C-alpha positions in Angstrom: 10.7 -8.4 -5.6 12.0 -4.9 -6.1 10.3 -1.9 -4.5 8.9 -0.9 -7.9 7.6 -4.3 -8.5 6.0 -4.5 -5.1 4.4 -1.0 -5.6 2.9 -2.0 -9.0 1.6 -5.3 -7.6 0.2 -3.9 -4.4 -1.3 -0.5 -5.4 -4.4 -1.9 -6.9 -6.9 -2.8 -8.1 -9.0 -3.1 -4.9 -12.3 -2.5 -3.4 -11.8 0.1 -0.6 -13.3 3.2 0.9 -11.9 6.0 -1.1 -12.4 8.6 1.5 -10.6 6.6 4.2 -7.7 5.9 1.9 -7.4 9.6 0.9 -7.3 10.6 4.6 -4.0 8.7 4.9 -0.6 10.0 4.0 1.3 6.8 3.2 0.8 3.2 2.3 3.1 0.2 3.1 3.1 -2.8 0.7 3.9 -5.8 2.8 4.1 -9.5 2.2 2.3 -12.3 4.1 5.1 -12.4 6.7 4.6 -8.7 7.5 7.9 -7.6 5.8 7.6 -4.1 4.2 8.4 -4.4 0.5 7.7 -0.7 -0.5 6.5 2.5 1.1 4.7 5.3 -0.9 3.2 8.7 -0.2 -0.5 8.6 -1.3 -1.2 11.3 -4.0 -4.6 10.1 -5.1 -6.6 7.2 -6.5 -7.9 6.1 -9.9 -11.3 4.5 -10.5 -11.2 1.1 -12.3 -14.8 0.1 -12.7 -16.1 -0.6 -9.2 -12.6 -0.7 -7.8 -9.7 1.6 -7.2 -6.0 1.8 -7.6 -3.7 3.9 -5.5 -1.6 6.7 -7.0 1.5 7.7 -5.2 5.2 8.5 -5.0 7.4 5.5 -3.9 9.7 6.5 -1.1 12.7 4.7 -2.6 15.1 3.2 -0.1 12.8 4.0 2.9 14.3 2.6 6.1 11.2 0.5 6.8 11.7 -1.6 3.6 13.0 -5.1 4.5 11.8 -4.9 8.1 8.7 -6.1 9.8 6.0 -3.5 9.6 5.2 -1.5 12.7 1.6 -1.6 11.7 0.6 -5.3 11.8 -2.0 -6.4 9.3 -4.5 -8.6 11.3 -7.2 -8.7 8.7 -7.7 -11.4 6.1 -8.5 -8.7 3.6 -5.7 -7.5 1.3 -6.2 -3.9 2.3 -6.3 -2.5 5.8 -6.6 1.0 7.3 -4.2 2.0 10.1 
């Protein structure tokens, strides 16, 4: 999966706390093994019914891509706050 494909698949549509998301600078899209697939700077959100999608600028070629995240995702939920 390319960075662009990972961003499109992972950026939404989710139920999340909009204020908490907007207080963050970046998002990492990771797989179930904790490998970073894409990193993006959060620029906003869009409402999709009762859910949201992230808006952002992908940080193409970020050094974290392809490596285990430094922010482990311990929740069973698809979105976590760090």
